C-alpha angles and dihedrals in degrees: 000000000000127000125213111210140183120210124199112220128211091258091054095255122133128231122197125200145143132237144155091236117036097186092051093045093049090052089051090052091049091049091053093251095111125084126318090259096059091045088060096039116046110237112230109175146341107256101176141017139169130184124232130190095237145004093262094058092045092049092051090051091046091054091049093050092047088059092056121100119248089256092052091050091051090049089052091049093046093047090051092049092053095052089088093052 
């Protein structure tokens, strides 16, 4: 199982990635051991995640999300947040 995740950074920017362990990967980003982007932009919180059966599916979804505009990403995050309402 792979999880696609979106992190909100201190400057309001969004970072998208995939991992097998979101908590571990988030800690790595916070410690500066993530990607170059999160070293330069302090990661604040995970704002979105979705589980996929394998790395291939997660990677395809990651690429699709990275093509979305900032507004589209926020709509995805907001729609996901309201599912529990």
